[in-house]
KERO-875315 format. One record per residue (C-alpha): x negated, y, z. Coordinates in Angstrom, 3 decimals. Each point is the difference from the previous one (the first is absolute). Layout:
<nodes>
c1  c2  c3
X  Y  Z;
...
</nodes>
This chain:
<nodes>
c1  c2  c3
-6.048  -16.539  218.718;
-3.339  1.893  1.006;
-1.807  -0.029  -3.178;
-3.446  0.664  1.832;
-1.270  1.411  -3.260;
-1.024  3.337  1.765;
-2.147  0.672  2.890;
2.911  1.673  2.047;
2.176  -3.270  -0.723;
-2.905  -2.548  1.105;
-0.639  1.814  3.152;
3.222  1.129  0.691;
-0.754  3.651  0.485;
2.594  2.780  -1.200;
-1.571  1.762  -3.357;
0.554  3.336  1.895;
-2.887  -1.116  2.337;
-2.151  -0.266  -2.845;
0.970  3.089  -1.711;
-0.533  1.971  3.447;
-3.688  -1.585  0.403;
-0.537  0.931  -3.598;
-1.062  -3.632  -1.336;
1.298  -1.539  -3.243;
2.487  -2.845  0.373;
-1.929  -2.770  -1.951;
1.442  -2.713  -2.062;
-1.425  -3.543  1.366;
0.918  -1.852  -3.180;
-1.765  2.211  -2.310;
-2.511  2.819  -0.276;
1.576  3.412  -0.434;
-1.429  2.088  -3.043;
-1.558  2.653  2.244;
-3.425  0.645  1.038;
-2.322  2.496  2.329;
-0.711  3.275  -1.945;
-3.319  1.293  1.646;
0.820  3.481  -1.054;
3.125  0.034  2.619;
-2.579  -0.377  2.511;
-2.105  2.877  -0.999;
2.973  2.083  -0.726;
1.710  -0.816  3.075;
0.255  2.581  3.147;
-0.607  -3.032  2.244;
-3.794  0.304  1.393;
-0.005  -3.853  0.330;
0.928  -0.504  -3.702;
-2.871  2.668  -1.034;
-2.513  -2.116  2.278;
1.072  -3.092  -1.782;
-0.587  1.561  -3.289;
-3.495  1.116  0.880;
-0.933  -3.358  1.503;
1.269  -1.592  -3.416;
-2.105  2.334  -1.786;
-3.138  -0.347  1.980;
0.167  -3.858  -0.274;
0.262  0.357  -3.818;
-3.067  2.518  0.178;
-1.977  -2.538  2.241;
0.688  -2.815  -2.597;
-1.206  2.423  -2.841;
-3.270  0.331  1.882;
-0.490  -3.737  0.260;
0.975  -0.284  -3.795;
-2.559  2.447  -0.883;
-2.870  -1.523  2.231;
0.566  -3.480  -0.353;
2.346  -0.621  -3.258;
-0.907  -3.816  0.685;
1.330  0.075  3.592;
2.554  -2.536  1.108;
3.358  0.434  -1.793;
2.083  -0.875  3.180;
-0.046  3.417  1.405;
1.305  1.365  -3.253;
2.929  -2.244  -0.183;
3.352  0.373  1.839;
2.648  -2.635  0.393;
3.663  0.764  -0.523;
1.608  0.809  3.519;
3.115  -1.910  -0.875;
1.807  0.258  3.342;
1.153  3.472  -0.788;
2.167  -1.499  -2.725;
-0.943  2.976  -2.387;
-1.034  -0.654  -3.539;
1.338  -1.310  -3.360;
0.641  -3.600  0.807;
3.771  -0.425  -0.826;
0.348  -3.426  2.126;
-2.289  -0.440  2.938;
-3.125  2.295  0.850;
-2.941  -1.556  -1.357;
-2.186  2.344  -1.730;
-3.439  -0.081  -1.425;
-1.888  2.889  2.058;
-3.347  1.373  -1.069;
-2.462  -2.938  -1.069;
-3.363  -0.475  -1.272;
0.853  1.595  -3.510;
1.043  3.082  1.665;
-3.039  0.152  2.263;
-2.152  -0.058  -3.085;
2.027  2.624  -1.705;
-0.197  2.262  3.274;
-3.762  -0.553  0.017;
-0.380  1.025  -3.558;
2.298  2.930  0.314;
-2.137  1.203  2.778;
-3.084  -0.482  -1.874;
1.532  1.677  -3.101;
2.797  2.466  -0.462;
0.862  0.568  3.454;
-3.473  0.695  1.633;
1.200  3.353  1.253;
2.574  -1.576  1.993;
-0.078  1.770  3.401;
-1.594  3.026  -1.218;
2.568  1.900  -1.620;
0.059  4.013  0.518;
3.049  0.699  -1.915;
2.497  -2.010  1.951;
0.771  0.336  3.687;
-0.655  -3.576  0.675;
-1.050  -3.366  -1.722;
2.890  -2.144  -1.023;
-0.323  -3.846  -0.828;
2.332  0.575  -2.594;
-2.319  1.620  -2.132;
-1.685  -3.340  -0.804;
3.430  -1.051  -2.083;
-0.062  3.044  -2.151;
-2.185  -1.286  -2.806;
-0.385  -3.476  -1.348;
-2.672  -1.607  2.212;
1.873  -3.193  0.660;
1.558  1.156  3.364;
3.754  0.242  -0.118;
2.848  1.213  2.491;
-0.038  -3.140  1.732;
-3.274  1.142  1.409;
1.584  2.939  1.672;
2.611  -1.947  1.852;
-2.208  -3.065  1.244;
-2.719  2.103  0.633;
1.840  2.339  2.145;
2.027  -2.458  1.820;
-3.303  -1.859  0.783;
-1.681  3.118  1.433;
2.881  1.184  2.236;
1.041  -3.600  0.942;
-0.889  0.761  3.568;
2.453  2.984  0.152;
2.708  -1.876  -1.679;
-0.476  -3.033  2.604;
0.314  2.643  2.800;
2.968  1.463  -1.393;
1.792  -3.264  -0.459;
-1.063  -1.325  3.471;
1.463  3.279  1.642;
3.161  -0.507  -1.621;
0.188  -3.960  0.747;
-0.643  0.675  3.842;
2.699  2.731  0.108;
2.661  -1.675  -2.023;
-0.540  -3.843  -0.724;
0.713  -2.718  2.748;
-3.116  -1.703  1.287;
0.743  -3.304  -1.615;
-0.213  1.968  -3.506;
-3.391  1.073  0.475;
-3.171  -1.803  -0.032;
-3.875  0.730  0.575;
-2.081  0.181  -3.333;
-3.751  0.476  -0.132;
-0.559  1.947  -3.196;
-3.099  1.279  -1.618;
0.582  3.648  -0.227;
-2.769  2.029  1.809;
-3.046  0.885  -2.304;
-3.496  0.253  1.523;
-1.843  2.307  -2.132;
-3.390  -0.882  1.606;
0.504  -3.806  -0.287;
2.040  0.505  -3.340;
2.499  -2.526  1.228;
3.703  -0.335  0.688;
0.534  -0.778  3.768;
3.396  -1.607  1.354;
2.600  1.768  2.528;
2.898  -1.582  1.518;
3.528  1.235  -0.453;
3.479  -0.882  1.044;
1.912  -0.008  -3.145;
3.515  -1.035  -1.635;
-0.269  -3.693  -0.287;
1.511  -1.180  -3.338;
1.137  -3.807  -0.254;
2.330  -1.839  -2.293;
-1.047  -3.419  0.518;
-2.032  -0.742  -3.418;
-3.339  0.993  1.663;
-1.788  0.910  3.192;
1.476  3.657  -0.330;
-1.726  3.433  -0.209;
0.148  3.219  1.388;
1.625  2.919  -1.640;
-1.225  3.825  -0.574;
2.235  2.916  0.202;
-0.941  3.016  -2.205;
0.962  3.719  0.755;
2.323  0.945  -3.034;
-1.375  3.494  -0.115;
-3.372  -1.277  -1.705;
1.470  -2.213  -2.585;
1.009  0.653  -3.494;
0.992  -2.042  -3.080;
-1.522  -0.359  -3.447;
-2.828  2.323  -0.464;
-2.226  1.609  2.847;
0.189  4.068  0.048;
-3.457  0.103  -1.553;
-0.112  -2.578  -2.821;
-0.935  -0.712  -3.601;
3.606  0.603  -1.493;
0.568  3.419  1.739;
-3.697  1.046  -0.796;
0.566  -0.993  -3.611;
3.204  1.813  -0.134;
-1.474  3.414  1.568;
-3.348  0.016  -1.848;
0.587  2.904  -2.091;
1.725  2.106  2.622;
-3.024  -0.663  2.260;
-2.605  0.920  -2.773;
2.085  3.001  -1.159;
-0.086  1.170  3.771;
-3.735  -0.059  0.518;
-1.197  3.458  0.852;
-3.568  -0.465  -1.464;
0.917  0.810  -3.697;
-3.223  -1.491  -1.536;
0.800  -3.260  1.964;
3.684  0.129  -1.247;
-0.847  0.549  -3.598;
-2.768  -2.784  -0.160;
2.560  -2.564  1.393;
2.704  0.785  -2.316;
-2.260  0.372  -2.787;
-1.521  -3.389  0.768;
3.420  -1.634  0.562;
1.403  1.531  -3.216;
-2.767  -1.546  -1.888;
0.763  -3.608  1.136;
3.398  0.311  -1.015;
1.025  -1.461  -3.421;
2.552  2.229  -2.189;
3.044  -1.649  1.300;
-0.960  -1.686  3.242;
1.948  -2.967  1.632;
0.474  -0.287  3.498;
-3.021  -2.518  0.603;
-2.420  2.380  -2.072;
1.109  2.726  2.113;
-0.946  -2.178  3.059;
-3.351  -0.777  -1.808;
-0.941  3.677  -0.585;
0.747  0.918  3.533;
-2.249  -2.852  1.482;
-2.626  1.199  -2.555;
0.311  3.553  1.127;
-0.171  -1.081  3.648;
-2.920  -1.931  -0.483;
-1.904  3.080  -1.536;
1.648  2.415  2.634;
0.648  -1.985  3.287;
0.672  3.105  1.995;
3.519  -0.133  -1.335;
0.735  -2.462  2.166;
-0.796  2.126  2.992;
1.972  2.786  -1.448;
3.167  -2.173  -0.424;
-0.403  -1.486  3.558;
-0.419  3.719  1.329;
3.375  0.857  -1.785;
1.563  -2.962  1.660;
-1.411  1.082  3.521;
1.622  3.708  -0.829;
3.089  -1.819  -0.485;
-0.131  -2.246  3.002;
3.405  1.058  1.264;
1.741  -1.552  -2.671;
-1.547  -3.573  0.547;
2.210  -1.019  3.105;
2.863  1.169  -1.553;
-0.418  -1.856  -3.386;
-0.830  -2.923  1.779;
2.737  0.062  2.369;
2.318  0.136  -3.066;
-1.389  -3.133  -1.435;
0.171  -1.865  3.291;
3.593  0.993  0.789;
1.023  -1.070  -3.348;
-1.354  -3.263  0.294;
1.327  -0.457  3.499;
3.400  1.084  -1.225;
0.113  -2.235  -3.066;
-1.902  -2.951  0.980;
-0.046  -0.510  3.897;
3.597  1.350  0.825;
1.476  -1.474  -3.055;
-1.424  -3.401  0.783;
1.303  0.002  3.484;
3.438  0.866  -1.179;
0.114  -2.464  -2.948;
-1.155  -3.161  2.459;
2.904  0.937  2.336;
2.426  0.479  -2.639;
-0.591  -3.048  -1.827;
-0.016  -2.142  3.266;
3.171  1.592  1.178;
2.014  -0.590  -3.420;
-1.787  -3.276  -1.548;
-1.492  -3.427  1.107;
-3.171  1.390  -1.874;
-2.261  -1.100  2.784;
1.601  -3.343  0.452;
-0.891  -1.304  -3.722;
-1.890  -3.464  0.310;
-3.022  -1.048  -2.189;
-0.049  -0.692  -3.749;
-1.542  3.227  -1.553;
2.283  0.430  -2.878;
3.130  -0.771  1.511;
-1.183  2.075  3.149;
-1.140  2.814  -2.077;
3.213  0.045  -2.159;
2.162  -0.041  3.107;
-2.004  3.049  1.736;
0.142  1.999  -3.077;
3.995  -0.752  -0.047;
0.214  1.154  3.633;
-2.256  3.069  -0.613;
2.488  0.831  -3.136;
2.840  -0.321  2.301;
-1.005  1.984  2.872;
-1.055  2.786  -2.275;
2.983  0.070  -2.348;
2.847  -1.021  2.124;
-1.169  0.782  3.885;
-1.206  3.705  -0.577;
-3.554  -0.894  -0.155;
-0.811  2.171  -2.987;
0.060  2.657  2.564;
-3.159  -1.135  1.251;
-1.852  0.709  -3.283;
0.594  3.599  0.198;
-1.788  2.571  2.012;
1.387  3.531  0.122;
2.466  -0.714  -2.615;
-2.655  -1.119  -2.387;
-0.782  -3.517  -1.100;
-3.424  -1.522  0.944;
-1.843  0.114  -3.416;
-3.243  -1.901  0.631;
-0.028  -3.257  -1.410;
-2.833  -1.158  2.243;
2.124  1.279  3.007;
3.062  -1.976  -1.067;
-2.226  -3.171  -0.435;
-1.610  0.430  3.432;
3.457  0.210  1.723;
1.328  -2.988  -1.816;
-3.121  -1.883  0.601;
0.279  0.564  3.637;
3.450  -1.053  0.505;
-1.015  -3.488  -0.862;
-2.457  -0.492  3.095;
2.286  -1.895  2.141;
0.319  -3.144  -2.633;
-1.453  -3.413  0.834;
-1.367  0.317  -3.726;
-3.530  1.091  -0.714;
0.378  3.543  -1.476;
-3.079  1.264  -1.920;
-0.159  3.955  -1.044;
-1.735  1.238  -2.970;
-1.013  -3.611  -0.866;
-2.894  0.348  -2.523;
-0.965  -3.308  -1.826;
-2.080  1.689  -2.846;
2.857  1.535  -1.914;
0.920  3.038  1.983;
2.094  0.327  3.190;
3.313  -1.304  0.525;
2.391  1.891  2.493;
0.009  -3.414  1.945;
0.155  -3.806  -0.196;
2.168  -2.062  2.459;
-1.220  -3.504  0.346;
1.094  -3.107  2.137;
-3.016  -2.462  -0.425;
-2.401  -0.008  -3.142;
2.663  -1.083  -2.615;
2.971  2.110  0.979;
-0.689  3.715  -0.669;
2.104  3.044  -1.480;
-1.273  3.325  -1.267;
2.209  3.117  0.964;
-0.509  3.255  -1.772;
1.957  3.367  1.244;
0.421  2.536  -2.564;
1.816  3.466  -0.497;
2.442  0.376  -2.279;
-1.400  3.299  -1.239;
-3.310  -1.426  -0.736;
-1.171  0.689  -3.623;
-1.883  -3.398  -0.258;
3.068  -2.103  1.296;
0.557  -1.869  -3.314;
-3.677  -0.831  -0.704;
-0.168  -1.209  3.653;
3.048  -2.142  -0.202;
-1.337  -1.702  -3.319;
-3.695  -0.575  1.002;
-0.891  0.688  3.658;
1.479  -2.684  2.039;
-0.666  -2.882  -2.554;
-3.831  0.951  0.171;
0.317  0.176  3.961;
1.609  -3.500  -0.185;
-2.585  -1.474  -1.978;
-2.850  1.449  1.891;
1.471  -1.232  3.437;
1.277  -3.339  -1.412;
3.549  1.372  1.232;
2.937  -2.028  -1.214;
2.643  2.620  0.596;
0.601  3.836  -0.191;
2.492  2.540  0.883;
0.073  3.595  -0.900;
1.876  2.657  2.014;
0.697  3.581  -1.483;
1.120  2.792  2.265;
2.329  2.677  -1.673;
0.812  3.314  1.427;
2.266  1.205  -3.021;
2.604  -1.360  -2.094;
-1.929  1.053  -3.104;
-3.011  -2.243  1.541;
2.311  -3.069  0.271;
1.489  0.544  -3.500;
-3.647  0.293  -1.297;
-1.253  -3.188  1.939;
3.067  -1.981  -1.363;
-0.705  1.160  -3.457;
-3.619  -1.229  0.403;
1.035  -3.424  1.110;
2.331  -0.494  -2.896;
-2.704  0.845  -2.430;
-2.133  -2.560  1.404;
2.679  -2.610  0.328;
0.080  0.051  4.069;
3.024  1.805  0.983;
1.623  -3.077  1.815;
-3.414  -1.328  1.277;
0.573  -1.557  3.572;
-3.511  1.489  1.241;
0.573  3.851  -1.239;
1.704  2.083  2.675;
1.031  3.315  -0.545;
0.555  1.881  3.108;
2.269  2.922  -0.181;
-1.267  2.621  2.583;
2.046  2.784  -1.286;
1.730  2.482  2.460;
3.545  -1.296  0.695;
3.264  1.492  0.799;
1.320  -0.688  3.576;
2.822  -2.603  0.214;
2.531  2.686  0.616;
-0.661  1.861  -3.174;
-0.085  -3.200  -2.050;
</nodes>
């Protein structure tokens, strides 16, 4: 079986070819939780990246002038759709995100006419940075960085992908697409250009193009300049100010805003209040990040490599392993029985066919429940059943819902045995999801890396009278001795 989960599988390109080209091997069933960090463009030694960063900042400065000169201007030039074809983002099944719509446009116009009127006129920093707009509560979140940056460098990404496609893909796996990606600043419109791109078609739609992204501009979680990092370094930045009068004034103002025994939220509120009074703090923080730009690429590379190792490589290994040792991909419809059988196959492959090894990287178990859930979720891609991930029908998100028709559905939840909230979740969570989704069945799968975790889970199941439940599976992923030793 060729799982065709990854770009390399679908287009029959060796992973080493993508690695040499410097492109991420994207998953074409669900977004990978990565995004472009514009600071990596700024900090790069590549002249092309630095030029891209300047162009992105310049576009934002032009938008600022439009917002100030005409606050009632057409919102469409302040809106940016998600570029879903790069398969990056927070969507755990599929690639449909929200993008930056009308509410974002209004927030951006208000920000440029309010707190961020000095954007583009900084004197403390070496450059302006779009991430600055996310540092205080202006209604502009971190999604702005990803969607805005991707839109503004879309032409570059399309050229980058076209070059790879022409070098390494067969002609029948490419197709010409006309895409609006070139901004005409005089007419203030986006103009189309034609590109020869990888063609993605699986039979359920008219197909689409795919975009490759250079791995050296990607990061995970927060950008190098971000609100969380700023608040954690706030005292470090203020204490390092050379202007003693400004330093004392800022620290005194901040201390006055703090209660006697401040909670974390109250510290955050005091920081926000201090920034409103002394907005130059933001530029001193950004200047500090600029001075440490050499760390940005290293930190991001570590995050991205960890994700590639734990998620992408593990996913490929697991799909091949379960296909070799079980009938996992041959299960027929009926949501509950199908899900039950597949979990039984997973348990067998992991416990009896050395599948447990796949969940260890550099000798350490994959500890992120989110990563484990993504891996299990994506192994179901070849099922004839409808598999919906992170189903949210009003009461929170279930891992996924398996359906065969409107009246046959099963909720499946994957958990780690070490979870401190396991008992609470086993008692309440799935029942809530079932009622919200009108699902008639549910299955709970608990992955354990240690014998102590297995003992703990069994004790919990006994305490809630579920120790022999057909729909609860404990998967033993503890390290096993070789057969010769046994």
